[in-house]
C-alpha positions in Angstrom: 12.4 -14.1 16.2 14.5 -12.3 13.6 12.4 -11.1 10.6 13.8 -9.4 7.6 11.4 -7.4 5.4 12.5 -7.0 1.8 10.8 -4.5 -0.4 11.3 -2.3 -3.5 9.8 0.7 -1.6 9.6 1.7 2.0 8.1 4.9 3.4 9.5 7.5 4.0 12.6 6.7 2.0 11.0 5.8 -1.4 7.3 5.6 -1.9 5.1 4.9 -5.0 2.1 3.2 -3.5 0.6 1.3 -0.5 3.5 -1.2 -0.5 5.7 1.5 1.0 3.2 2.4 3.6 3.0 -1.2 4.9 6.7 -1.9 5.0 7.2 1.5 6.5 5.0 0.9 9.5 4.4 -2.8 10.1 8.0 -3.6 11.2 7.9 -0.9 13.9 4.6 -2.4 15.2 6.2 -5.9 15.2 9.2 -4.6 17.2 6.9 -3.2 19.9 5.5 -6.8 20.2 9.0 -8.2 20.7 9.9 -9.3 17.1 13.4 -8.2 15.9 12.0 -6.9 12.6 14.5 -5.2 10.1 14.1 -4.0 6.6 16.3 -4.2 3.4 15.6 -2.1 0.3 17.6 -0.7 -2.6 19.4 2.6 -2.2 18.0 4.8 -4.9 19.6 8.0 -6.0 16.5 9.9 -4.8 17.1 9.0 -1.2 18.7 11.8 0.9 21.4 10.1 3.0 21.9 13.1 5.3 18.2 13.7 5.9 17.7 10.2 7.2 21.2 9.8 8.8 22.0 6.8 6.5 25.6 5.7 6.9 27.8 3.2 5.2 28.3 -0.1 7.0 30.2 -2.7 4.9 30.7 -4.1 1.4 30.9 -7.6 -0.1 31.2 -9.2 -3.5 28.4 -11.3 -5.0 29.2 -13.8 -7.7 26.6 -14.3 -10.5 26.6 -16.2 -13.8 27.4 -13.0 -15.7 30.1 -11.6 -13.4 30.9 -10.3 -10.0 29.0 -7.5 -8.4 30.3 -5.1 -5.7 27.6 -4.6 -3.1 27.6 -1.9 -0.5 25.3 -1.8 2.5 24.2 1.3 4.3 22.1 1.6 7.4 19.9 3.8 9.5 17.4 3.5 12.4 13.9 4.7 11.6 11.1 4.6 14.1 13.2 2.1 16.1 13.7 -0.2 13.0 17.1 -1.0 11.5 16.8 -0.3 7.8 19.5 -1.5 5.4 20.1 -0.1 1.9 21.7 -2.0 -0.9 23.8 0.0 -3.4 25.4 -1.7 -6.4 26.2 -0.2 -9.8 24.6 -0.2 -12.3 21.3 -1.5 -10.8 21.0 0.6 -7.8 23.3 3.6 -8.1 23.2 7.3 -7.7 21.0 8.0 -10.7 18.3 5.2 -10.2 14.7 5.9 -9.3 12.3 3.4 -7.8 10.7 2.1 -11.0 11.9 2.8 -14.6 10.7 0.5 -17.4 10.2 -3.2 -17.8 13.4 -3.8 -19.8 15.5 -2.3 -16.9 13.4 -3.1 -13.8 13.4 -6.9 -14.7 17.2 -7.3 -14.4 17.3 -4.9 -11.5 15.0 -6.8 -9.3 16.4 -10.2 -10.3 19.7 -8.8 -9.1 18.0 -7.5 -5.9 16.5 -10.9 -5.1 20.0 -12.6 -5.4 21.6 -9.8 -3.4 19.0 -10.3 -0.6 20.4 -13.8 0.0 24.0 -12.5 -0.1 23.2 -9.7 2.3 21.7 -12.1 4.8 25.0 -14.0 4.8 26.9 -10.7 5.2 24.7 -9.6 8.1 25.5 -12.8 9.8 29.2 -12.1 9.4 29.3 -8.3 10.0 26.5 -7.7 12.5 26.1 -11.1 14.1 22.5 -11.1 13.1 20.9 -14.2 11.6 17.7 -14.0 9.8 15.0 -16.6 10.8 12.2 -15.4 8.7 12.3 -13.5 5.3 9.1 -11.5 4.6 9.1 -10.7 0.8 6.7 -8.2 -0.7 5.3 -8.1 -4.3 6.9 -9.3 -7.5 10.1 -7.3 -7.0 11.2 -9.8 -4.3 9.2 -12.8 -5.6 12.3 -14.9 -6.4 13.4 -14.7 -2.8 11.3 -17.7 -1.4 12.7 -19.8 -4.2 16.3 -18.7 -3.6 15.9 -19.4 0.1 14.6 -22.9 -0.8 17.7 -23.4 -2.9 20.0 -22.5 0.0 18.4 -24.9 2.5 21.1 -27.4 2.0 23.3 -25.0 4.0 23.0 -25.2 7.8 22.5 -21.4 8.1 19.4 -21.6 5.9 17.9 -25.0 6.8 15.4 -23.5 9.2 14.7 -20.1 7.7 11.0 -19.5 6.9 9.5 -17.4 4.1 6.4 -15.3 3.8 5.2 -13.6 0.6 2.7 -10.7 0.8 0.7 -9.8 -2.3 0.0 -6.1 -2.4 -1.3 -6.0 -5.9 -1.9 -9.0 -8.2 -2.0 -6.9 -11.3 1.8 -6.5 -11.3 3.5 -9.8 -11.5 7.1 -9.5 -12.9 6.5 -11.9 -15.8 8.8 -12.9 -18.7 11.9 -12.8 -16.5 13.3 -16.1 -17.9 16.1 -14.6 -19.9 17.2 -12.3 -17.2 17.2 -15.1 -14.6 19.3 -17.3 -16.9 21.8 -14.6 -17.4 22.1 -14.0 -13.7 22.5 -17.7 -12.9 19.2 -18.3 -11.1 18.6 -22.1 -11.1 15.7 -23.6 -13.0 12.3 -23.6 -11.4 11.4 -27.2 -12.1 8.1 -27.3 -10.2 5.2 -29.1 -11.8 2.7 -26.4 -10.8 4.9 -23.8 -12.6 5.9 -25.9 -15.6 2.4 -27.1 -16.3 1.0 -23.6 -16.3 3.9 -22.0 -18.3 4.8 -19.7 -15.3 8.5 -20.6 -14.7 9.5 -17.0 -15.6 6.8 -15.2 -13.6 8.2 -13.8 -10.3 4.8 -13.6 -8.6 3.9 -17.2 -9.5 7.3 -18.4 -8.3 6.7 -16.8 -4.9 3.2 -18.3 -4.7 4.7 -21.8 -5.2 7.7 -21.6 -3.0 6.6 -19.4 0.0 5.8 -21.2 3.2 3.0 -18.7 3.9 1.2 -16.4 1.5 -0.6 -13.3 2.8 -2.5 -10.5 1.2 -3.7 -7.2 2.6 -7.4 -7.9 3.3 -9.6 -11.0 3.8 -11.9 -9.9 1.0 -9.0 -9.5 -1.5 -7.7 -13.0 -0.5 -11.0 -14.4 -1.8 -11.3 -12.1 -4.9 -7.9 -13.1 -6.3 -8.9 -16.7 -6.4 -11.2 -15.9 -9.3 -10.2 -15.0 -12.8 -11.3 -11.3 -12.8 -8.8 -10.3 -10.0 -6.4 -13.3 -10.2 -4.8 -12.0 -13.4 -4.0 -15.5 -14.5 -2.7 -16.8 -11.2 -6.1 -17.6 -9.6 -5.4 -21.3 -10.2 -2.2 -21.3 -8.2 -3.9 -19.4 -5.4 -6.7 -22.0 -5.2 -4.0 -24.7 -5.1 -2.3 -22.9 -2.1 -5.6 -21.8 -0.5 -4.8 -23.5 2.8 -1.6 -21.3 3.1 -3.3 -18.1 1.9 -4.3 -15.5 4.5 -5.9 -12.1 4.3 -4.8 -9.6 6.9 -6.1 -6.0 6.8 -3.4 -3.4 6.7 -3.0 -0.9 9.5 -1.6 2.6 9.7 0.7 4.2 12.2 -2.0 5.8 14.4 0.7 7.8 16.3 1.8 9.5 13.1 -1.7 9.8 11.6 -3.5 11.5 14.5 -5.6 14.6 14.1 -5.3 15.4 17.8 -1.6 16.3 17.3 -0.9 16.4 13.6 1.2 19.6 12.9 -0.3 19.9 9.4 -3.9 20.2 10.8 -5.1 23.8 11.4 -7.4 22.8 14.3 -6.7 19.6 16.3 -9.6 17.3 17.2 -10.6 13.8 18.3 -13.7 11.6 18.3 -15.2 13.8 21.1 -14.2 17.3 20.1 -14.6 17.1 16.2 -18.1 18.8 16.1 -16.5 21.9 17.6 -13.1 22.0 16.0 -13.1 20.1 12.7 -15.2 22.7 10.8 -12.2 25.1 11.1 -10.2 22.7 9.0 -13.0 22.6 6.4 -12.9 26.4 6.2 -9.1 26.4 6.0 -9.2 24.0 3.1 -11.8 26.1 1.3 -9.7 29.2 1.8 -6.5 27.5 0.7 -7.9 26.3 -2.6 -10.0 29.4 -3.3 -13.5 28.1 -2.8 -16.2 29.9 -0.9 -16.1 29.3 2.9 -19.4 27.7 3.7 -20.0 25.2 6.5 -23.4 24.1 5.0 -22.0 22.9 1.6 -20.7 19.3 1.3 -17.1 19.2 0.3 -16.0 16.0 -1.6 -12.4 15.2 -1.4 -10.1 13.0 -3.5 -6.4 12.0 -3.0 -5.4 9.2 -5.4 -3.2 7.8 -8.2 -5.2 8.3 -11.4 -5.1 4.8 -13.0 -7.8 2.5 -14.3 -7.7 0.4 -11.1 -8.8 3.4 -9.0 -12.1 3.8 -10.9 -11.9 7.5 -11.7 -13.0 7.1 -15.2 -16.3 6.1 -13.5 -16.1 8.9 -11.0 -15.5 11.9 -13.2 -18.8 11.7 -15.2 -20.7 11.2 -11.9 -18.9 14.2 -10.3 -19.7 16.3 -13.4 -23.4 15.5 -13.0 -23.4 16.2 -9.3 -21.5 19.5 -9.7 -23.9 20.6 -12.5 -27.1 19.8 -10.5 -26.3 20.3 -6.9 -24.8 22.8 -4.4 -21.5 20.9 -3.6 -17.8 21.5 -3.7 -15.0 19.2 -4.9 -11.2 19.2 -4.2 -9.2 16.6 -6.0 -5.5 15.8 -5.8 -3.8 13.1 -7.9 -1.8 12.2 -11.0 -1.4 9.2 -13.3 -2.7 8.4 -16.7 -2.7 11.4 -19.0 -6.4 11.0 -20.0 -7.5 10.9 -16.3 -5.2 13.9 -15.4 -6.9 15.8 -18.2 -10.4 14.9 -16.9 -9.5 16.0 -13.4 -8.2 19.3 -14.6 -11.2 19.8 -16.7 -13.5 19.6 -13.7 -11.7 22.6 -12.2 -12.0 24.5 -15.5 -15.6 23.8 -16.1 -16.8 24.4 -12.5 -14.5 27.3 -11.3 -16.9 28.2 -8.4 -17.3 24.7 -7.2 -14.2 22.5 -8.0 -10.5 22.7 -7.6 -8.1 20.2 -9.2 -4.5 19.6 -8.5 -2.5 17.3 -10.8 0.5 16.0 -8.9 1.1 15.2 -5.2 1.5 17.5 -2.2 1.6 15.9 1.2 0.3 19.0 3.0 -2.6 19.5 0.6 -3.5 15.8 1.0 -3.5 16.1 4.7 -5.8 19.2 4.5 -8.2 17.3 2.3 -8.4 14.4 4.8 -9.0 16.8 7.7 -11.3 19.2 5.9 -13.5 17.4 3.4 -16.9 15.9 4.4 -16.9 13.0 1.9 -13.8 11.1 0.7 -14.1 9.4 -2.7 -12.5 6.0 -3.4 -14.4 4.3 -6.3 -11.8 1.6 -7.0 -12.4 -1.2 -9.4 -10.3 -3.4 -7.2 -8.4 -2.4 -4.0 -6.2 -4.9 -2.2 -6.6 -2.9 1.0 -6.3 0.8 0.5 -4.9 3.4 2.9 -6.9 6.5 1.8 -10.1 5.3 3.4 -8.3 4.5 6.7 -6.8 8.0 6.8 -10.1 9.6 5.9 -11.9 7.9 8.7 -9.1 8.6 11.1 -9.6 12.3 10.2 -13.4 12.4 10.3 -14.1 12.3 6.6 -16.7 9.7 5.5 -15.4 7.5 2.7 -17.6 6.7 -0.3 -16.2 3.4 -1.7 -16.9 0.6 -4.1 -17.6 -2.8 -2.4 -14.3 -4.5 -3.1 -11.2 -5.8 -1.3 -10.1 -3.9 1.7 -12.6 -1.2 1.1 -15.4 -3.7 1.8 -13.5 -5.0 4.8 -12.9 -1.6 6.4 -15.9 0.7 5.5 -19.3 -0.2 7.0 -22.2 1.0 4.9 -24.6 3.5 6.4 -27.8 1.8 7.6 -30.0 4.7 6.4 -31.4 5.1 9.8 -29.9 7.1 12.7 -26.2 6.6 11.9 -25.6 4.3 14.8 -24.4 1.7 12.2 -22.0 2.9 9.4 -18.7 4.6 8.8 -19.3 5.6 5.1 -21.2 4.9 1.9 -20.7 1.8 -0.3 -21.8 1.0 -3.9 -21.3 -2.3 -5.8 -21.7 -1.9 -9.6 -18.8 -0.7 -11.7 -21.0 2.0 -13.3 -21.0 5.8 -13.1 -24.8 5.7 -12.5 -24.3 3.6 -9.4 -21.6 6.0 -8.1 -23.8 9.0 -9.0 -26.7 7.5 -7.0 -24.5 6.9 -4.0 -23.2 10.5 -4.2 -26.7 11.9 -4.1 -27.6 9.5 -1.2 -24.6 10.9 0.7 -25.6 14.4 -0.1 -29.1 13.9 1.1 -27.8 12.4 4.4 -25.4 15.4 4.9 -28.1 18.0 4.2 -31.1 16.4 6.0 -29.7 14.0 8.6 -26.9 15.9 10.4 -27.2 13.8 13.5 -26.7 10.6 11.5 -23.7 12.2 9.7 -22.0 13.2 13.0 -22.6 9.8 14.5 -21.0 8.2 11.5 -18.1 10.5 11.7 -17.6 9.4 15.4 -17.9 5.8 14.3 -15.3 6.3 11.6 -12.9 8.0 14.0 -13.2 5.2 16.5 -12.6 2.5 13.9 -9.4 0.6 14.9 -7.0 1.2 12.1 -3.9 0.3 14.1 -1.6 -2.7 13.5 -2.6 -4.3 16.8 -4.7 -7.1 15.3 -2.4 -7.5 12.3 0.7 -7.9 14.4 -0.9 -10.8 16.3 -1.9 -12.5 13.0 1.5 -12.0 11.4 3.4 -13.3 14.4 1.3 -16.4 14.5 1.9 -17.0 10.8 5.6 -16.5 11.2 5.6 -19.2 13.9 3.6 -21.5 11.6 6.1 -21.0 8.8 9.1 -21.6 11.0 7.6 -24.8 12.5 7.7 -26.4 9.0 11.5 -26.4 9.0 12.3 -27.2 12.6 
């Protein structure tokens, strides 16, 4: 089948969060299973055309209520996947970044949703490729299932199916009504939207009109049906519960492989890590200027610093641990100014034990995954999460809160011989709960080395590939298409 992924961000071309990771890797996995998966995204000014061998393909005009737009399509092949880029002034031009501010992103992504439909028509004409399934992702493409539904009177669209994947319920694209009116988007006269006052909410529109709704872990699919994590749309999700499916994200295990990763100092796998992985720990300590000691537990962190990620809970707990115990900490991240300051302060207050890097550096991140002993992810909510998957792949044990994809992918230590467990899990959204779990992990590291090593092996053998996910997505595509045949 022919599946077109549409997304605001796609790794490696433009990445802000986990959305880019999924759309950057899942289509390639689907193609290996025989699905003709392709990708369409905006062409931002930050994308290097020469680096990725992106070339101009064709142009077309799109008519809207407020004028005519010239649309230009560029194309490259990445990891075997045809990736198309939409360029159209002023929404996606040379100067544009991925996200700007609400007053500008709103009309940009209303335009993008309309342009997706027009691009599919143009692909049929210029490349003789007809979409059968449109896979939309997050609010930026939330209007697409509705717009596809509006086109079903045409023969070319009558049997096209739609899937909408929720990567984060907290961002919904609401209050778009004026922008949609100006652009000529038809009225969304659905009783479930009108009765709830949600006709101008892009996420809600997608939840009503998509054939199939997915999210990125089974636990998160349950959590978002309740008010705390549903952010006002839990009622709609309960109404569509029979069409809601949670599928755990995967990673590209060929790319993320400590046995061949060029950024790793010493290569290792699930059998050789006891001998070779300690070299990466020493290299990390040396790189950041901490004392090279195998016997000290190194806690690592790579994250966006926002309320969702729970680091306002983590920093007081880390401060207490660093003050009272012989541990080291290496943190990399950026986000909210207050949390940036707290991360920096840890490095200032504990110069012999902690190093803080505000910002992002891919090489440093890789060295943290491959060199730290414990990887910290204390999220308040986490639809799936990639950090814990990478940490386990590289032999670092994740310490996570019991939520969303973290609960689905990290198995709590059984406090025995380590035969069961791939990390450490706490439940309560409290610094005290996190502190207690940190001390539990430290005690295990210092006094039960056999259990720690067994958990490392368990973690590295955890299947983080897309194998299971591809089968589930393919079956759901077929289910969506069957509704229109």
